N, C-alpha and C positions, 0 to 999 in steps of 0.2 A: 415752716416759719425759721427762720435763721439767727444765730446770735448777734446782734448789734457789732461793729467791728471798732472797736475803740482801742484794742490791744495790741500792740505789737508782743508777738509771740515766738519765744523759742520751740523748733521742732521736738518738743518732749513731754512724753506724758507721764508723770509719774503716777506709780501703782503701787507704790508699798512705802514706807518711812517708818524710822526708828532711829531715838537718838540723836546723832549728829549727821545719821545718814539716809539718802532716798534712794530706789529703784526705779528706773523706767519700765518701760510694758515690755521691753526686750530682755530684762533681769539685769542690765546696766547697773553697778554702783556710784552712786555719787557723794560726795564731801558737799554737805549743805554749809556752807558760812553765811547765808543771806536769812535763812528764815524766812522766806515771804514776807520780806520787808519789815524783817525785827521782831516778826509776831511769833515763833517758835523760840520760847523762853527757856524753858526746861526741857527740851530735846521732845522730837516726834516721838508720838504713842508712849510717852512717861506710864509706868503699869499704874501709879498710884492717881494719875490723872483719868486714864481711862475707867479704873474702877470706880471712881468717885463718881464720874459720869453715867457710868454703867448702872450703879446704883440709884441715881437720881432719876435718870430715865424710868428705870422700873418703879418709883414712886409717884413722882409729879414731875414734867418736865417745864410747864408753862401754868400761871396763870397769872393777871394782870396786877396792875398795881391798886387795886381795890380793895386786898385782903390782906392778913398780915403773912410776912414772910420771914421766919428767924433766919434764914440763909442770909438776908441783907444785914440783918446785925451782925452776925458772924463775920461775915466779910470785912464790915466797918471795923470790927474791933481787931481781926488780924492785920487789916491793912495799917491803921493807926499806930499797933505795935511796930510793925515793919519799918514805917516812915519815921516814927518819931512825933507824929501829929493827932496825936492823942485828942488834943482839943480842937481838932478840924471837924467838919460834917463832909458826908458824902452822898453824892446824887450820881445814879449810876444809868447810864444809857447804853449804847450799843456801838460806836463807831466815833474816831479820835474827831471827825470833822462834827459832829454831834456834840461831843464834848466840847470844844472849842468855841460853838457857837452858841451853847447853853453857857459857858464861861463871860463870854461878851455881853451876853444877856442880863446874866448877874450885875454885870460890871454898870449897866446903864442903867438897871434898876435902882441902883444903889445910889449913884450921884446923879441921876436925871440928866445925865449928858450923852452925849452920842459919836462924838469924836474919839476915833482910836489911831493910836500910833503901833505901826509895825515897823521891819526891817529890810532891808536888801538882804536877798538870800532865801528869805520866809518861806514856809511851807505850812499852813494851818489847816489844810483840806479843801473839799471842793463843795458844800454846801454854800449858801449866799453871802454869811458876811463872814465865813472862814476861808471863801477863795478870793473876798475883797480883800482878805490880810495877806495873802499869796503874793507874792514877788514874781507872778507870772502872767503878763497880760493877754497872752493867747489864750489861755482857762477862762479868764472872767468875761461871763457874757453882759452885754448891757443892763441886763435885768439886775446884776450883781452888784451895780455900783453902789458904794456907802462911803461914808465920811472917814477916808482911812489916809493916814499921813506918814509917807515912808521913809525913813531915815536909814541913813549909813549904818551899817553894824558895827559896834565897838565903838562909834565916835559920842564921845560923853560930850564934847562941843556942841554939837548938832543937837543932842538930846536936852541939855540946860537952855540952847537957845529955844529951841521949841516951846517948851514949857515957860520959859519968860514971855514967850509972845502971845499964847493960846493955853496956857496950863488950866485955866478955869473952864475951859471946853474940852478935856480929856477925859474919856470916860476911863480909858483904860491902856495901860502898854502891855503888848503882849509879845512873848521871845521864847527862841528855844536857848536852852543853854549850850547845847551843841546842835547845827543845825546840820540836817541830814539831807534832803534833798537838794539844798545848799552846798555841798562838798564838803562834810564835816568840819565846820569851821564852829569853832568855841568863843563863847561869850567871856570874853574877860573878866577876873573880879571885880575889878575896879567898874566896867560898866554894868555888870548887876548893880551894885554898891548904889553907884548912880541913879538907876531905875529906881531901887528902893526909896532911897532919899527922895527923888523928887514928887514918887505919885505919894509918897508919906505926906509929903508938904503941901502939895495939892489936892489931897483928897481923892487920887485915883486911883484904881485898881492896878496892881502888879498881877499878870498871869503869866504863870511859866508853863510853858506848853513842853508838857515830857511825853508825850505821845509816844515819839520814837526813842528821846534819848533817855525816860526815865524807865522806872521799875527793877533796878539793879543795874542795867546796862552799863552805865559809867563806873561801877565800883562804889558808888553812893545808891541808896534807893532811889532820891531822885538826882540829874545831874546839877539842879540847881543850889543842893546841900553844899556843894563845893566852895560858895560863895561865904557860906556861914550865916546866909541872911534868907529869911523865909517870906515866901511870896504870898499874897493873899489869896490866889486861886491856883492849884495846880491839875492839869488836864493830862489825860491817860487814856491808854487804849490798847493797841499792838500786844504787847506781851502780857497782860493784863490778864488772857485768856487761854494764851497758849494755841490759838487757832479758832479758840467759839468766840463769837464775836460781843465783846463785852468791852465798856469805856467807862469813864466817870469823870467827875471833876470832884475834887476837896478843897473845901472852903473855909476861911479861916472863921472864927467867932464874930467876926464884925459884920457879918452877912446875917438876915432874920429871915427864915424862908415866911411863906404864907401858900396856904392851900391852893393851887393853881398856876401858882409863878412859875415852873417847871413842870414839863411832863412828857412821859414816852410810854409807848404801846411795849415794847419787848426790853426795854432797858431795867435790869435787874430780877429777869426771872430765876425760876429755881434753878434751871439748867446752867443759864448763865453764872449765876453766884457759886454754884457748885465746881464750875470750870475756874473760877477765880479764887475760890476758897483751896482746891489743890493746887493752885499754880505757887501761892504764898507759904503752903503747907511744906511745899517741895524746894522754895527758897530758902525757906528756915534751915529745914532738915538737912539738907545738902549744902550748906553754907556757899549759894551761888554766887550773893554779892561779892564776897571776898574770892572766889575761883575767876568773877570777871575781872577784878582789879588785877590778879596777879598772872593770869595768862594775858590779858592785855597788855599789862606792861610788859611781858616778854614778847608777845607780838611786835609791838611797838619798838621795843630795842632791839629787835634783831632787823625789822624792817629798815631802819634809820640807818644799819650799815650796808644796805643794797644800792650799788652803781646804777644808774640809768632812772631814777626816779626822782621827780622834780622836787617833792614834798611828802612826808608822811606825818597826817594830822591823828588827832583824835584823844580817847580818853575811855578805859576799861575796856570794853568789845563794842566799841563805835568807833571804826578805823578807816580812815581816806586814805588811797596811796594816789596820789595824783602823778600821772604818765604825759609826757609828750604826744604829741599829736603822731608820731610816726610810730608808736608804740599803743596805739589806742585798741590795736587786733588782741592783746594780749588777754583781754577780759573773756574774749570769745575762744582762744587758745586755751584755756584753763578750762572754761566748761566743756568744749567737743573734744579736748586732748586730754586733757589731765582728770576731766570727769568732777570738777570743784565748781559748785556753785557760788558764786559772789555778785555783789549789786553794782550798780553805776549812777555817777551824778555828772552834769556836765561841768565840762567838757570831757574830760577824759580822766574821771575819778574812780577807782575800784573801791567800792564800798564792802568791808565785813562788817557781818549783824550778825554773828553767830549764837546759836542758843547757850544760854550762862552755863551750862555743863559742860563745855568745851574740854576737850584735854588736852596737854601738851602733845601728845603725840598728833592729834588731831591736827595744832598750830602746826608742828614740824613737818607735816607732810603737805601742808599750803605753803608754806615757808620753802621747802626743797623746789616746790613745781613751779612757783614764781621767781627762785633764783635763776632754774633751767632756762626758762622763757624769756628771762633777762639776758642772762648770760647768750643765747643762742639769737637775740635781735642784732 
């Protein structure tokens, strides 16, 4: 049997990882400023994380959601404190797509509607309803067709017009406060305020997709927090487990659960919860949200002084560097010549999504390398 070939792969085999660094099978060291799609939040193989998972493996790794699991309650408590959403509730699952799928399902249960508003540039996952809300027709199969209306991102007038036209049909509005795959595009505070205003007026559900931009990456726990308005549901994954598959949705008190409403086999397992607890403990004890804010601001300030970039966008440690077509090779040069992992977004955006414990020394290493590549171009 062979592996189903759906991923374009770099010819690099990662054999070891620690902190912000990874090493390939030949022993070459790399600076990791991508974290495997924003997944590594507290650094590779963080000692507290490794110990927490090891201890849990030696106790019990898994049992289904048919027995008491106090680790779920502890994770919910820590998450409530970290996010200042103590009055919300937590449902645990395993992936970001699953989180968004469940959030949309809860919304539809709540108001008995099925129309969803999503936005241009959006990416919400690859399961049936989540991918239907993703602005990429190529990955939407015929079986994934749902009642989705795509509106221009950051267009308050279009949003207002849509609600005036069919507001009573809208189950939910789902939005990334900072679009990742869309090229690090920020939702404006006024746009988010308009979503909050209209969803409240029409009893629709405001879903903040924080799968990539959340969990401290923006310099706030949720990127949505910068608007000073609360969403009805927040979805999370990626940095939540630092590499262990864990995801969740945080639901406001307006939603009433009933047995069988949602379900999952692996979500909220003992080992998953141990990973989630370890991440929140490290974020708190090492002040990583403040670090994300400060190092992110430093990177953004420095990057905006560079010539030859078209734009630099982002907040905290979610940064996009827009390059002209003739410089699109620079990301590959950074990887294969300077040994720095970064991400990409179409058409020619370098994405930075490092672990939240990145140091100024790490940032300077990248800045020097990028400046050199731009100067040579």
